[in-house]
py3Dmol code that shows the C-alpha trace and the ligand (Angstrom):
import py3Dmol

protein = """\
ATOM      1  CA  MET A   1     -23.852 -15.884  65.986  1.00  0.00           C
ATOM      2  CA  THR A   2     -24.198 -13.777  69.379  1.00  0.00           C
ATOM      3  CA  THR A   3     -26.925 -11.436  69.337  1.00  0.00           C
ATOM      4  CA  ILE A   4     -25.868  -8.114  70.758  1.00  0.00           C
ATOM      5  CA  ILE A   5     -28.868  -6.812  72.828  1.00  0.00           C
ATOM      6  CA  ASP A   6     -29.601  -3.221  71.799  1.00  0.00           C
ATOM      7  CA  GLY A   7     -30.652  -1.507  74.792  1.00  0.00           C
ATOM      8  CA  LYS A   8     -30.691   2.078  73.033  1.00  0.00           C
ATOM      9  CA  GLU A   9     -33.164   0.970  70.393  1.00  0.00           C
ATOM     10  CA  THR A  10     -35.294  -0.929  73.047  1.00  0.00           C
ATOM     11  CA  SER A  11     -35.634   1.811  75.118  1.00  0.00           C
ATOM     12  CA  ARG A  12     -36.557   3.911  72.120  1.00  0.00           C
ATOM     13  CA  GLN A  13     -39.243   1.615  71.710  1.00  0.00           C
ATOM     14  CA  VAL A  14     -40.665   1.800  75.222  1.00  0.00           C
ATOM     15  CA  LEU A  15     -40.297   5.600  75.113  1.00  0.00           C
ATOM     16  CA  GLN A  16     -42.367   5.570  71.932  1.00  0.00           C
ATOM     17  CA  ASN A  17     -45.257   3.302  73.466  1.00  0.00           C
ATOM     18  CA  LEU A  18     -45.213   5.451  76.609  1.00  0.00           C
ATOM     19  CA  HIS A  19     -45.558   8.606  74.621  1.00  0.00           C
ATOM     20  CA  VAL A  20     -48.928   7.296  73.129  1.00  0.00           C
ATOM     21  CA  GLU A  21     -50.070   6.397  76.609  1.00  0.00           C
ATOM     22  CA  ILE A  22     -49.323   9.641  77.929  1.00  0.00           C
ATOM     23  CA  GLU A  23     -51.215  11.317  75.172  1.00  0.00           C
ATOM     24  CA  GLN A  24     -54.122   9.188  76.005  1.00  0.00           C
ATOM     25  CA  LEU A  25     -53.849  10.085  79.596  1.00  0.00           C
ATOM     26  CA  LYS A  26     -53.536  13.709  78.964  1.00  0.00           C
ATOM     27  CA  GLN A  27     -56.770  13.599  76.729  1.00  0.00           C
ATOM     28  CA  ALA A  28     -58.368  12.232  79.781  1.00  0.00           C
ATOM     29  CA  GLY A  29     -57.054  15.210  81.971  1.00  0.00           C
ATOM     30  CA  HIS A  30     -54.438  13.385  83.589  1.00  0.00           C
ATOM     31  CA  THR A  31     -50.699  14.517  83.459  1.00  0.00           C
ATOM     32  CA  PRO A  32     -47.960  12.170  84.715  1.00  0.00           C
ATOM     33  CA  GLY A  33     -45.633  14.258  86.927  1.00  0.00           C
ATOM     34  CA  LEU A  34     -42.117  13.274  88.266  1.00  0.00           C
ATOM     35  CA  ALA A  35     -40.064  15.250  91.002  1.00  0.00           C
ATOM     36  CA  VAL A  36     -36.315  14.819  90.812  1.00  0.00           C
ATOM     37  CA  VAL A  37     -34.412  15.855  93.896  1.00  0.00           C
ATOM     38  CA  LEU A  38     -30.623  16.454  93.811  1.00  0.00           C
ATOM     39  CA  VAL A  39     -28.679  17.293  96.909  1.00  0.00           C
ATOM     40  CA  GLY A  40     -25.027  18.279  96.504  1.00  0.00           C
ATOM     41  CA  GLU A  41     -22.520  18.888  93.509  1.00  0.00           C
ATOM     42  CA  ASP A  42     -21.540  15.432  92.334  1.00  0.00           C
ATOM     43  CA  PRO A  43     -21.093  15.863  88.582  1.00  0.00           C
ATOM     44  CA  ALA A  44     -22.068  12.260  87.473  1.00  0.00           C
ATOM     45  CA  SER A  45     -25.397  12.744  89.595  1.00  0.00           C
ATOM     46  CA  ARG A  46     -26.094  16.040  88.100  1.00  0.00           C
ATOM     47  CA  VAL A  47     -25.617  14.431  84.582  1.00  0.00           C
ATOM     48  CA  TYR A  48     -28.250  11.610  85.508  1.00  0.00           C
ATOM     49  CA  VAL A  49     -30.706  14.063  86.862  1.00  0.00           C
ATOM     50  CA  ASN A  50     -30.592  16.197  83.791  1.00  0.00           C
ATOM     51  CA  SER A  51     -31.163  13.317  81.414  1.00  0.00           C
ATOM     52  CA  LYS A  52     -34.201  12.206  83.729  1.00  0.00           C
ATOM     53  CA  VAL A  53     -35.649  15.644  83.213  1.00  0.00           C
ATOM     54  CA  ARG A  54     -34.886  15.831  79.652  1.00  0.00           C
ATOM     55  CA  ALA A  55     -36.771  12.425  79.249  1.00  0.00           C
ATOM     56  CA  CYS A  56     -39.555  13.664  80.648  1.00  0.00           C
ATOM     57  CA  GLU A  57     -39.755  16.904  78.682  1.00  0.00           C
ATOM     58  CA  GLU A  58     -39.494  14.661  75.540  1.00  0.00           C
ATOM     59  CA  LEU A  59     -42.240  12.491  76.549  1.00  0.00           C
ATOM     60  CA  GLY A  60     -44.575  15.216  77.801  1.00  0.00           C
ATOM     61  CA  ILE A  61     -44.246  14.276  81.505  1.00  0.00           C
ATOM     62  CA  TYR A  62     -44.487  17.318  83.813  1.00  0.00           C
ATOM     63  CA  SER A  63     -41.299  17.535  85.906  1.00  0.00           C
ATOM     64  CA  GLN A  64     -39.727  19.612  88.592  1.00  0.00           C
ATOM     65  CA  LYS A  65     -36.265  19.574  89.104  1.00  0.00           C
ATOM     66  CA  TRP A  66     -35.041  20.439  92.772  1.00  0.00           C
ATOM     67  CA  THR A  67     -31.295  21.208  93.219  1.00  0.00           C
ATOM     68  CA  LEU A  68     -30.201  21.409  96.946  1.00  0.00           C
ATOM     69  CA  PRO A  69     -26.849  22.755  98.037  1.00  0.00           C
ATOM     70  CA  THR A  70     -24.787  20.207  99.832  1.00  0.00           C
ATOM     71  CA  GLU A  71     -25.135  21.506 103.231  1.00  0.00           C
ATOM     72  CA  THR A  72     -28.997  20.934 103.097  1.00  0.00           C
ATOM     73  CA  THR A  73     -29.928  19.181 106.354  1.00  0.00           C
ATOM     74  CA  GLN A  74     -31.787  15.707 106.544  1.00  0.00           C
ATOM     75  CA  ASP A  75     -34.799  17.686 107.977  1.00  0.00           C
ATOM     76  CA  GLU A  76     -34.928  20.034 105.281  1.00  0.00           C
ATOM     77  CA  LEU A  77     -34.794  17.250 102.694  1.00  0.00           C
ATOM     78  CA  VAL A  78     -37.640  15.459 104.563  1.00  0.00           C
ATOM     79  CA  GLN A  79     -39.607  18.614 104.432  1.00  0.00           C
ATOM     80  CA  LEU A  80     -39.363  18.895 100.715  1.00  0.00           C
ATOM     81  CA  ILE A  81     -40.448  15.123 100.127  1.00  0.00           C
ATOM     82  CA  HIS A  82     -43.457  15.880 102.550  1.00  0.00           C
ATOM     83  CA  GLN A  83     -44.111  18.626 100.405  1.00  0.00           C
ATOM     84  CA  LEU A  84     -43.903  16.702  97.212  1.00  0.00           C
ATOM     85  CA  ASN A  85     -45.936  13.654  98.747  1.00  0.00           C
ATOM     86  CA  ALA A  86     -48.822  16.363  98.971  1.00  0.00           C
ATOM     87  CA  ASP A  87     -48.412  17.972  95.507  1.00  0.00           C
ATOM     88  CA  THR A  88     -51.356  16.342  93.542  1.00  0.00           C
ATOM     89  CA  ARG A  89     -49.204  17.197  90.386  1.00  0.00           C
ATOM     90  CA  ILE A  90     -46.516  14.826  91.350  1.00  0.00           C
ATOM     91  CA  HIS A  91     -47.062  11.237  90.869  1.00  0.00           C
ATOM     92  CA  GLY A  92     -43.130   9.914  91.082  1.00  0.00           C
ATOM     93  CA  ILE A  93     -40.533  11.200  93.518  1.00  0.00           C
ATOM     94  CA  LEU A  94     -36.798  10.445  92.947  1.00  0.00           C
ATOM     95  CA  VAL A  95     -34.082  11.404  95.248  1.00  0.00           C
ATOM     96  CA  GLN A  96     -30.886  11.184  93.175  1.00  0.00           C
ATOM     97  CA  SER A  97     -28.236   8.834  94.904  1.00  0.00           C
ATOM     98  CA  PRO A  98     -25.869   8.877  96.439  1.00  0.00           C
ATOM     99  CA  PRO A  99     -26.633  11.849  98.574  1.00  0.00           C
ATOM    100  CA  PRO A 100     -23.938  13.741 100.716  1.00  0.00           C
ATOM    101  CA  GLU A 101     -22.326  11.793 103.559  1.00  0.00           C
ATOM    102  CA  HIS A 102     -24.620  13.638 106.351  1.00  0.00           C
ATOM    103  CA  ILE A 103     -27.977  12.355 104.708  1.00  0.00           C
ATOM    104  CA  ASP A 104     -29.303   9.052 105.833  1.00  0.00           C
ATOM    105  CA  GLU A 105     -30.667   7.768 102.466  1.00  0.00           C
ATOM    106  CA  GLN A 106     -32.572   5.135 103.896  1.00  0.00           C
ATOM    107  CA  ALA A 107     -34.460   7.551 106.285  1.00  0.00           C
ATOM    108  CA  VAL A 108     -35.069   9.823 103.397  1.00  0.00           C
ATOM    109  CA  ILE A 109     -36.682   6.905 101.345  1.00  0.00           C
ATOM    110  CA  LEU A 110     -38.796   5.897 104.429  1.00  0.00           C
ATOM    111  CA  ASN A 111     -40.731   9.419 103.919  1.00  0.00           C
ATOM    112  CA  ILE A 112     -41.385   8.917 100.484  1.00  0.00           C
ATOM    113  CA  ASP A 113     -45.061   8.096 100.006  1.00  0.00           C
ATOM    114  CA  PRO A 114     -44.634   4.480  98.510  1.00  0.00           C
ATOM    115  CA  ARG A 115     -47.220   5.187  95.836  1.00  0.00           C
ATOM    116  CA  LYS A 116     -44.756   7.854  94.541  1.00  0.00           C
ATOM    117  CA  ASP A 117     -41.665   5.804  95.143  1.00  0.00           C
ATOM    118  CA  VAL A 118     -40.859   5.196  91.354  1.00  0.00           C
ATOM    119  CA  ASP A 119     -37.373   4.172  92.201  1.00  0.00           C
ATOM    120  CA  GLY A 120     -38.715   0.963  94.082  1.00  0.00           C
ATOM    121  CA  PHE A 121     -36.633   1.500  96.989  1.00  0.00           C
ATOM    122  CA  HIS A 122     -39.366   1.993 100.015  1.00  0.00           C
ATOM    123  CA  PRO A 123     -39.895  -1.200 101.927  1.00  0.00           C
ATOM    124  CA  ILE A 124     -43.448  -1.317 100.937  1.00  0.00           C
ATOM    125  CA  ASN A 125     -42.395  -1.829  97.478  1.00  0.00           C
ATOM    126  CA  VAL A 126     -39.638  -4.078  98.344  1.00  0.00           C
ATOM    127  CA  ALA A 127     -42.100  -6.355 100.029  1.00  0.00           C
ATOM    128  CA  LYS A 128     -44.597  -6.097  97.245  1.00  0.00           C
ATOM    129  CA  LEU A 129     -41.720  -7.306  94.758  1.00  0.00           C
ATOM    130  CA  VAL A 130     -41.022 -10.339  97.062  1.00  0.00           C
ATOM    131  CA  LEU A 131     -44.885 -10.889  97.321  1.00  0.00           C
ATOM    132  CA  GLU A 132     -45.127 -10.469  93.517  1.00  0.00           C
ATOM    133  CA  ASP A 133     -47.857  -7.776  93.970  1.00  0.00           C
ATOM    134  CA  PRO A 134     -48.151  -6.050  90.673  1.00  0.00           C
ATOM    135  CA  SER A 135     -49.306  -2.680  92.403  1.00  0.00           C
ATOM    136  CA  GLY A 136     -45.702  -2.112  93.779  1.00  0.00           C
ATOM    137  CA  PHE A 137     -42.800  -0.400  92.071  1.00  0.00           C
ATOM    138  CA  VAL A 138     -39.618  -2.301  90.880  1.00  0.00           C
ATOM    139  CA  PRO A 139     -36.344  -0.616  90.846  1.00  0.00           C
ATOM    140  CA  CYS A 140     -35.822   0.483  87.214  1.00  0.00           C
ATOM    141  CA  THR A 141     -32.537  -1.083  86.358  1.00  0.00           C
ATOM    142  CA  PRO A 142     -33.532  -4.617  86.913  1.00  0.00           C
ATOM    143  CA  LEU A 143     -36.851  -3.829  85.344  1.00  0.00           C
ATOM    144  CA  GLY A 144     -35.151  -2.976  82.273  1.00  0.00           C
ATOM    145  CA  CYS A 145     -33.074  -6.034  82.259  1.00  0.00           C
ATOM    146  CA  MET A 146     -36.343  -7.922  82.475  1.00  0.00           C
ATOM    147  CA  GLU A 147     -37.725  -5.852  79.716  1.00  0.00           C
ATOM    148  CA  LEU A 148     -34.581  -6.733  77.308  1.00  0.00           C
ATOM    149  CA  LEU A 149     -35.111 -10.483  78.181  1.00  0.00           C
ATOM    150  CA  ARG A 150     -38.741 -10.007  77.295  1.00  0.00           C
ATOM    151  CA  VAL A 151     -38.173  -8.116  73.999  1.00  0.00           C
ATOM    152  CA  TYR A 152     -35.463 -10.373  72.737  1.00  0.00           C
ATOM    153  CA  GLY A 153     -37.621 -13.436  73.446  1.00  0.00           C
ATOM    154  CA  ILE A 154     -34.878 -15.002  76.139  1.00  0.00           C
ATOM    155  CA  PRO A 155     -36.634 -17.663  78.017  1.00  0.00           C
ATOM    156  CA  THR A 156     -35.958 -17.631  81.597  1.00  0.00           C
ATOM    157  CA  GLN A 157     -38.230 -20.557  82.823  1.00  0.00           C
ATOM    158  CA  GLY A 158     -36.327 -23.493  84.027  1.00  0.00           C
ATOM    159  CA  LYS A 159     -33.003 -21.629  83.391  1.00  0.00           C
ATOM    160  CA  HIS A 160     -30.296 -21.409  85.924  1.00  0.00           C
ATOM    161  CA  ALA A 161     -29.631 -17.413  86.408  1.00  0.00           C
ATOM    162  CA  VAL A 162     -26.602 -16.335  88.604  1.00  0.00           C
ATOM    163  CA  VAL A 163     -26.819 -12.805  89.535  1.00  0.00           C
ATOM    164  CA  ILE A 164     -23.429 -11.210  90.785  1.00  0.00           C
ATOM    165  CA  GLY A 165     -24.152  -8.562  93.179  1.00  0.00           C
ATOM    166  CA  ARG A 166     -26.722  -8.374  96.123  1.00  0.00           C
ATOM    167  CA  SER A 167     -27.406  -4.568  96.206  1.00  0.00           C
ATOM    168  CA  MET A 168     -31.107  -3.516  96.981  1.00  0.00           C
ATOM    169  CA  ILE A 169     -30.818  -1.387  93.641  1.00  0.00           C
ATOM    170  CA  VAL A 170     -29.579  -4.041  91.180  1.00  0.00           C
ATOM    171  CA  GLY A 171     -28.666  -7.552  92.562  1.00  0.00           C
ATOM    172  CA  LYS A 172     -31.477  -8.338  94.960  1.00  0.00           C
ATOM    173  CA  PRO A 173     -34.357  -6.990  92.831  1.00  0.00           C
ATOM    174  CA  MET A 174     -33.084  -8.765  89.809  1.00  0.00           C
ATOM    175  CA  ALA A 175     -32.863 -12.152  91.545  1.00  0.00           C
ATOM    176  CA  ASN A 176     -36.396 -11.451  92.806  1.00  0.00           C
ATOM    177  CA  LEU A 177     -37.644 -10.877  89.354  1.00  0.00           C
ATOM    178  CA  LEU A 178     -36.118 -13.858  88.084  1.00  0.00           C
ATOM    179  CA  VAL A 179     -37.226 -16.335  90.611  1.00  0.00           C
ATOM    180  CA  ALA A 180     -41.002 -14.728  90.396  1.00  0.00           C
ATOM    181  CA  LYS A 181     -43.791 -17.005  89.136  1.00  0.00           C
ATOM    182  CA  ASN A 182     -43.932 -15.076  85.920  1.00  0.00           C
ATOM    183  CA  ALA A 183     -40.260 -15.989  85.084  1.00  0.00           C
ATOM    184  CA  ASN A 184     -39.516 -19.291  86.683  1.00  0.00           C
ATOM    185  CA  ALA A 185     -35.854 -19.071  86.678  1.00  0.00           C
ATOM    186  CA  THR A 186     -33.818 -20.996  89.358  1.00  0.00           C
ATOM    187  CA  VAL A 187     -31.582 -18.259  90.750  1.00  0.00           C
ATOM    188  CA  THR A 188     -28.268 -18.053  92.673  1.00  0.00           C
ATOM    189  CA  ILE A 189     -26.969 -14.730  94.024  1.00  0.00           C
ATOM    190  CA  ALA A 190     -23.192 -14.224  94.228  1.00  0.00           C
ATOM    191  CA  HIS A 191     -21.248 -11.505  95.933  1.00  0.00           C
ATOM    192  CA  SER A 192     -17.799 -10.578  97.037  1.00  0.00           C
ATOM    193  CA  ARG A 193     -17.447 -13.569  99.648  1.00  0.00           C
ATOM    194  CA  THR A 194     -18.838 -16.177  97.031  1.00  0.00           C
ATOM    195  CA  ALA A 195     -16.401 -19.262  96.549  1.00  0.00           C
ATOM    196  CA  ASP A 196     -15.358 -20.030  93.219  1.00  0.00           C
ATOM    197  CA  LEU A 197     -17.104 -17.329  91.329  1.00  0.00           C
ATOM    198  CA  PRO A 198     -15.837 -18.202  87.826  1.00  0.00           C
ATOM    199  CA  GLY A 199     -17.155 -21.959  88.496  1.00  0.00           C
ATOM    200  CA  LEU A 200     -20.372 -20.761  89.611  1.00  0.00           C
ATOM    201  CA  CYS A 201     -20.917 -18.453  86.847  1.00  0.00           C
ATOM    202  CA  ARG A 202     -19.970 -21.356  84.420  1.00  0.00           C
ATOM    203  CA  THR A 203     -23.212 -23.120  85.529  1.00  0.00           C
ATOM    204  CA  ALA A 204     -25.500 -20.160  84.526  1.00  0.00           C
ATOM    205  CA  ASP A 205     -27.611 -20.068  81.591  1.00  0.00           C
ATOM    206  CA  ILE A 206     -28.308 -16.170  82.285  1.00  0.00           C
ATOM    207  CA  LEU A 207     -25.501 -14.343  83.957  1.00  0.00           C
ATOM    208  CA  VAL A 208     -26.328 -10.945  85.329  1.00  0.00           C
ATOM    209  CA  ALA A 209     -23.159  -8.944  86.191  1.00  0.00           C
ATOM    210  CA  ALA A 210     -23.890  -6.003  88.762  1.00  0.00           C
ATOM    211  CA  VAL A 211     -20.947  -5.567  90.659  1.00  0.00           C
ATOM    212  CA  GLY A 212     -18.836  -2.405  89.648  1.00  0.00           C
ATOM    213  CA  ARG A 213     -15.524  -4.046  88.525  1.00  0.00           C
ATOM    214  CA  PRO A 214     -14.371  -3.252  85.312  1.00  0.00           C
ATOM    215  CA  GLY A 215     -13.887  -6.301  83.188  1.00  0.00           C
ATOM    216  CA  LEU A 216     -14.542  -8.811  86.195  1.00  0.00           C
ATOM    217  CA  VAL A 217     -16.498 -11.312  84.159  1.00  0.00           C
ATOM    218  CA  THR A 218     -14.189 -13.048  81.557  1.00  0.00           C
ATOM    219  CA  ALA A 219     -14.538 -15.697  79.132  1.00  0.00           C
ATOM    220  CA  ASP A 220     -13.815 -18.489  81.810  1.00  0.00           C
ATOM    221  CA  PHE A 221     -16.938 -17.547  83.574  1.00  0.00           C
ATOM    222  CA  ILE A 222     -19.125 -18.232  80.556  1.00  0.00           C
ATOM    223  CA  LYS A 223     -20.933 -21.408  79.739  1.00  0.00           C
ATOM    224  CA  PRO A 224     -20.856 -21.612  75.879  1.00  0.00           C
ATOM    225  CA  GLY A 225     -24.518 -20.211  74.705  1.00  0.00           C
ATOM    226  CA  ALA A 226     -25.059 -18.281  77.970  1.00  0.00           C
ATOM    227  CA  VAL A 227     -27.005 -15.050  77.991  1.00  0.00           C
ATOM    228  CA  VAL A 228     -25.126 -12.151  79.707  1.00  0.00           C
ATOM    229  CA  LEU A 229     -26.562  -8.999  81.119  1.00  0.00           C
ATOM    230  CA  ASP A 230     -24.006  -6.472  81.925  1.00  0.00           C
ATOM    231  CA  VAL A 231     -25.293  -3.951  84.477  1.00  0.00           C
ATOM    232  CA  GLY A 232     -21.982  -2.354  85.353  1.00  0.00           C
ATOM    233  CA  ILE A 233     -20.934   1.160  84.705  1.00  0.00           C
ATOM    234  CA  ASN A 234     -17.490   2.060  85.332  1.00  0.00           C
ATOM    235  CA  ARG A 235     -15.042   4.801  84.051  1.00  0.00           C
ATOM    236  CA  VAL A 236     -11.514   3.574  83.330  1.00  0.00           C
ATOM    237  CA  GLU A 237      -8.718   6.099  82.060  1.00  0.00           C
ATOM    238  CA  ASP A 238      -8.299   6.310  78.634  1.00  0.00           C
ATOM    239  CA  ALA A 239      -5.919   8.916  77.387  1.00  0.00           C
ATOM    240  CA  THR A 240      -6.947   8.534  73.985  1.00  0.00           C
ATOM    241  CA  ARG A 241     -10.496   9.899  74.491  1.00  0.00           C
ATOM    242  CA  PRO A 242     -11.222  13.563  74.991  1.00  0.00           C
ATOM    243  CA  ARG A 243     -12.451  13.230  78.263  1.00  0.00           C
ATOM    244  CA  GLY A 244      -9.734  11.186  79.416  1.00  0.00           C
ATOM    245  CA  TYR A 245     -11.713   8.100  80.244  1.00  0.00           C
ATOM    246  CA  ARG A 246     -14.243   5.647  78.883  1.00  0.00           C
ATOM    247  CA  ILE A 247     -17.195   3.629  80.227  1.00  0.00           C
ATOM    248  CA  VAL A 248     -16.803  -0.213  80.429  1.00  0.00           C
ATOM    249  CA  GLY A 249     -18.986  -2.682  81.955  1.00  0.00           C
ATOM    250  CA  ASP A 250     -18.359  -5.596  84.382  1.00  0.00           C
ATOM    251  CA  VAL A 251     -18.052  -7.862  81.780  1.00  0.00           C
ATOM    252  CA  ASP A 252     -14.823  -8.052  79.397  1.00  0.00           C
ATOM    253  CA  PHE A 253     -17.047  -7.848  76.355  1.00  0.00           C
ATOM    254  CA  ALA A 254     -14.140  -8.887  73.693  1.00  0.00           C
ATOM    255  CA  SER A 255     -13.347 -12.259  75.287  1.00  0.00           C
ATOM    256  CA  VAL A 256     -17.180 -13.058  76.442  1.00  0.00           C
ATOM    257  CA  GLN A 257     -18.961 -12.199  73.154  1.00  0.00           C
ATOM    258  CA  PRO A 258     -17.678 -15.316  71.125  1.00  0.00           C
ATOM    259  CA  VAL A 259     -18.674 -17.524  73.802  1.00  0.00           C
ATOM    260  CA  CYS A 260     -22.124 -16.417  74.823  1.00  0.00           C
ATOM    261  CA  SER A 261     -25.299 -16.390  72.662  1.00  0.00           C
ATOM    262  CA  ALA A 262     -26.451 -12.790  73.655  1.00  0.00           C
ATOM    263  CA  ILE A 263     -24.827  -9.951  75.395  1.00  0.00           C
ATOM    264  CA  THR A 264     -25.734  -6.391  76.471  1.00  0.00           C
ATOM    265  CA  PRO A 265     -22.873  -3.811  75.570  1.00  0.00           C
ATOM    266  CA  VAL A 266     -21.848  -1.008  77.729  1.00  0.00           C
ATOM    267  CA  PRO A 267     -22.664   1.555  76.816  1.00  0.00           C
ATOM    268  CA  GLY A 268     -26.031   0.980  74.921  1.00  0.00           C
ATOM    269  CA  GLY A 269     -27.386  -1.964  76.792  1.00  0.00           C
ATOM    270  CA  VAL A 270     -28.826  -2.052  80.142  1.00  0.00           C
ATOM    271  CA  GLY A 271     -27.875   1.700  80.940  1.00  0.00           C
ATOM    272  CA  PRO A 272     -30.712   3.468  78.309  1.00  0.00           C
ATOM    273  CA  MET A 273     -33.332   0.964  79.857  1.00  0.00           C
ATOM    274  CA  THR A 274     -32.938   2.500  83.202  1.00  0.00           C
ATOM    275  CA  ILE A 275     -34.342   5.965  82.277  1.00  0.00           C
ATOM    276  CA  ALA A 276     -37.006   4.182  79.898  1.00  0.00           C
ATOM    277  CA  MET A 277     -38.259   2.183  82.997  1.00  0.00           C
ATOM    278  CA  LEU A 278     -38.396   5.271  85.280  1.00  0.00           C
ATOM    279  CA  MET A 279     -40.510   6.953  82.939  1.00  0.00           C
ATOM    280  CA  SER A 280     -42.854   3.635  82.613  1.00  0.00           C
ATOM    281  CA  ASN A 281     -42.761   3.634  86.511  1.00  0.00           C
ATOM    282  CA  THR A 282     -44.001   7.324  86.548  1.00  0.00           C
ATOM    283  CA  VAL A 283     -46.818   6.614  84.043  1.00  0.00           C
ATOM    284  CA  LYS A 284     -47.766   3.656  86.131  1.00  0.00           C
ATOM    285  CA  ALA A 285     -47.748   5.883  89.374  1.00  0.00           C
ATOM    286  CA  CYS A 286     -49.940   8.437  87.633  1.00  0.00           C
ATOM    287  CA  LYS A 287     -52.707   5.724  86.594  1.00  0.00           C
ATOM    288  CA  LEU A 288     -52.708   4.052  89.824  1.00  0.00           C
ATOM    289  CA  ALA A 289     -53.305   7.587  91.810  1.00  0.00           C
ATOM    290  CA  CYS A 290     -55.740   8.596  88.944  1.00  0.00           C
ATOM    291  CA  GLY A 291     -57.767   5.272  89.136  1.00  0.00           C
ATOM    292  CA  VAL A 292     -57.147   4.680  85.114  1.00  0.00           C
TER     293      VAL A 292
END
"""
ligand_1 = """\
48
NDP
P -22.890 -2.098 94.957
O -21.499 -1.391 95.056
O -23.939 -1.709 95.624
O -22.836 -3.636 94.816
C -21.810 -4.476 94.119
C -22.221 -5.907 94.564
O -20.913 -6.490 93.991
C -22.052 -6.258 96.100
O -22.971 -7.169 96.398
C -20.567 -6.867 96.074
O -20.438 -8.031 97.203
C -20.315 -7.166 94.910
N -18.885 -7.655 94.459
C -17.988 -6.637 94.708
N -16.967 -7.311 94.256
C -16.961 -8.494 93.929
C -16.366 -9.325 93.373
N -14.819 -9.060 93.103
N -16.854 -10.670 93.212
C -18.081 -10.904 93.415
N -18.953 -9.802 93.702
C -18.426 -8.619 94.236
O -23.441 -1.473 93.426
P -24.656 -1.511 92.556
O -25.382 -2.657 92.625
O -25.381 -0.207 92.927
O -23.935 -1.335 91.159
C -23.292 -2.328 90.384
C -22.980 -1.729 89.203
O -23.971 -1.458 88.385
C -22.078 -0.538 89.117
O -20.959 -0.634 88.107
C -23.027 0.589 88.998
O -22.280 1.807 88.412
C -23.940 -0.110 87.834
N -25.272 0.402 87.886
C -25.868 0.726 86.734
C -27.105 1.021 86.488
C -27.675 1.280 85.462
O -28.412 2.146 84.839
N -27.259 0.469 84.097
C -27.861 1.351 87.563
C -27.311 1.076 88.970
C -26.076 0.678 89.140
P -20.568 -7.699 98.811
O -22.049 -7.403 98.928
O -20.252 -8.800 99.231
O -19.760 -6.346 98.903
"""
view = py3Dmol.view(width=600, height=400)
view.addModel(protein, "pdb")
view.setStyle({"model": 0}, {"cartoon": {"style": "trace"}})
view.addModel(ligand_1, "xyz")
view.setStyle({"model": 1}, {"stick": {}})
view.zoomTo()
view.show()
């Protein structure tokens, strides 16, 4: 029988454990703090930012929400980042992606103090991930995928993992985590120019789809018994829904589920883990800053 990997429940457990840790930190005089910065009016980004701030409130993490107008200049944004770098109440800084087009996201990230880069996007943290230096910050979504594998007792050692997608947010850090010496998978990264994607994926014991193409991965991509992690969050039109759309992953769940041994659903799989890991990274940043 196929295991449905429950990201909602797993994230609830992660948050519950963090809550205890945060209470202990507070008793020792340290309150973790997160600043979330949103530039522009993108409705999806607004929803993400609000849910991150709400998660902070529920856990007792101090939070600042900065909502800046679309016409904010690069210099103004960088100025705010420097202010937050210097704010001792703030241990984590997150600039919601994507910013408006006139903002150079990479240049902004370079201005975040790497010790407060809880998204794990600063080159120092990218290097620490590759170096397997545990003091760095790992991007939240791949970190959440690894946590799901750990909680569900899914072995990675000696397994062939195929990661579809090579973004700096998901694909590449995911591949780095899987190949690291504490996971020991053999990893292949696939992308839009990969030849015979279905054939390659059929060699995977663990398949991670981080593409952004609804239902790309169908049953013919799956080796019987493989573990499938679906990172994709895609809106598809659905007139039967009140909002006129529904959210689906990159995996065609209905056809893949009977072939694989375990799978994350969308929604309710990888998605909820992302915020949980953001909270976890913020607590880690606080502990590192306070030397506890
Ligand atoms: P990007 O667009 O940055 O990267 C997509 C990757 O998929 C690229 O490497 C691209 O290849 C590859 N790709 C595109 N089309 C194909 C194809 N037909 N066959 C093989 N590979 C292909 O996306 P992200 O990594 O940022 O996000 C991926 C998905 O994950 C999205 O649906 C996003 O919404 C979701 N996501 C979910 C999160 C969560 O919390 N669960 C968090 C972040 C993202 P190439 O490099 O050649 O262009």
